[in-house]
N, C-alpha and C positions, 0 to 999 in steps of 0.2 A: 423441526423448525423450518427447514427449506420447503417442505410440502405445505405446511400451514401458510407461510408467507406467499407462496406461489398461488395458492387458492385465494388469498386475500387480494393479491394483485389482479387476478381475474375478476373478482367481485367488485373491487373498489377502483380499479384502473390505475392510471398514472400517478395520481396524488399519493397513493400509498407507496409506490416505488420511490417517489421523491423523498418522502419521509425516511424510508429505510436507508437510502444512500446518504442522506444528511447525517443520520445517526452513525452510519458506518464511517463517515468522515471524522466524527468525534472519537473514533477508535473503539467503539463498542462492537464486539465480534458478531456480526451478522453475515449470512451468506449472500453478500451483495453481488459478487461476481456471478453467482448462479442466477440471481434474479435479473441481472443485466442481460445475460445470454438468453434467458427465457423471454425477457421483454422483447428482444429482437424477433424471436420466433412468434410471439403474440402479435407483434406489429405486422408480420407477414400474413397472419390470419385475420387482420383488421380488428383485433381485440383492443389494441392500443394505437393511438396516432403517433407514428414514429418520430416526426419532426419536433412536436412540442414535448414529447416524453424525453427525447434525447437532450434537448436544449435546457429544459428545466432541471433534469437530473444532473447535468454538468454544473449548473449554477448551485444546486443544493449541496453537492458533495464538495465543491470548492469552498462554500461557506462553512461547512463542517470542518474542512482542513484548516481554514483560516482561524477558526475558534480554537482548535487544538494547538496551532502555532501561538495564539495569544496566551493560552495556558502556560506554555513554555516560557514565553517572553515576560509575562507579568508575575508569574509564580515560580521562577526558576529554581529557587532553593527548595521549595516543596516538591517540585517535579523531580529534581535530582535526588533528593532524599528518598522519594518513593520508588523511582525506577532506575536510578543510577547504577545499581549493581546487577541488574537483571541481564541475562544473556542477550536478549533481543536489543536492549539498550546499547550494550557494548558493541554488538554487531553493527547496529545503525550508526553509532558514533564513529567507528573505524571507517565505515563506508562513507560517511559524510565528510570526515577529515580528508579522505583520499580523493573522492569524486565530486564533493560539493554539490552543485546544482544538478548534476546527472543523477545523484542518489535521490533527489526529490522527484525528478522526472520518472525514472524507472521504477521507483517504489510505488507509483500510482497504479501500475498495471502488471509489472513483471515479478517483483518480489514484494507483494503486498503485506507480508507478515511484518515487515519493518516500517511500514508507512507511518504508523502513529509515532514510534520513537523518532523517526526522521523529522516529523512535524514538530515534535517537542524540542528536539535538539536544535532545529532551525531557530526556534524561539529563544532557547536558553543561551545560544551562542550569539544572539542578536544579528542573525543573518538578515540582510535587508528584506523587508516584507515585499517590496515591489518585485524584486527578483524571485522571491519565493512564490508569489502568486502567479507569475508568468510561467515558471516551470511546472508548478502544480496544475495550472489550468491546461497546459499542453499535455501533460501526462493523463489527466482525467478525460480529456477529449479523445485520446487514443484508447483509453479504457472503455468509455461509453460507446463510441462509434466502432472501435475495433471488435470488442467482444460482443456488443449488441449486433454488429454487422454479421458476425459469424453465426449468431443465433438466427438472424433473418435469412442468411444464405442456406443454412442447413435445415431450417424449419423444424419438422417433427423429430429430427435427429439431434436436436440441440443438447440433450442430456449426454450424448457421447462426446460432443465437443467440450462440454463443461468438465467431464471427468478427465479428458486429456489435458486440458489447460490446468486443472488442479494438480495433476501429477507432474506436469511440466514445471509449474511454479515451485512445487516441492523439490524437484530436481535442481532447479537453479539455486534455491536457498541452500540445499545441501552442498552444492559445489562451492558456493561462497563461504560457507562455514568451514569446509575443508581447506580452502585457500587461506582463510584467516588463521585457522589452527596451525597450518603448516608454517606460515610466516612467524607466528608466535613461537613455535618450537625451534625454528632456525635462529631467531633472535636469542632465545634462552640458551641454546648451545653456544652461540657466539659469546654471550656474556660469561657463561661458565668457563669456556676455554680461556677467555681473557683473564678471568679471575685466577685460574690455575697457573697461567703463565706468570702473572704478577707474584703469586705465592712462591714459585720456584726461583724467581729472579732475586 
């Protein structure tokens, strides 16, 4: 899939990249980060105009994120019924309850696996859309210019950068899962000890 889309970006230019990142903002799993890094490398080779590509890509992905927020807002019962029990939903819900706006910001570029659940949870919890769009746009700007900038900086070595960032993102998600699991285990032991103490009293 990545090779096919990369070829199409070379053939059709920035408009295809805009469509892909828009679809990615809706939560459809596409290798958007790979394409953004590659787009930076292509901009260095004058295959893509970096300024218009970056700006319109930010606009496209923010619109996609806004639509997924709207799904959560206007169809909250269906969304919760469909995703409410999934591991990613639970991870995103716990992150959102603890970190709020920071979970929106960092899930745009650091822990992208929970980006869609965070968008939906923002809608289902009626998180103010104006605040959502600000943190969302800031995170997407970091994603586009940060990752695309790395592709531009490393040029023909962009694939190495892409692989490293993929591994790093997986590591961050793994650490978050470990922390969440550890906290749940501690809470379970506390409840269990409290129940045992009550039974002995």
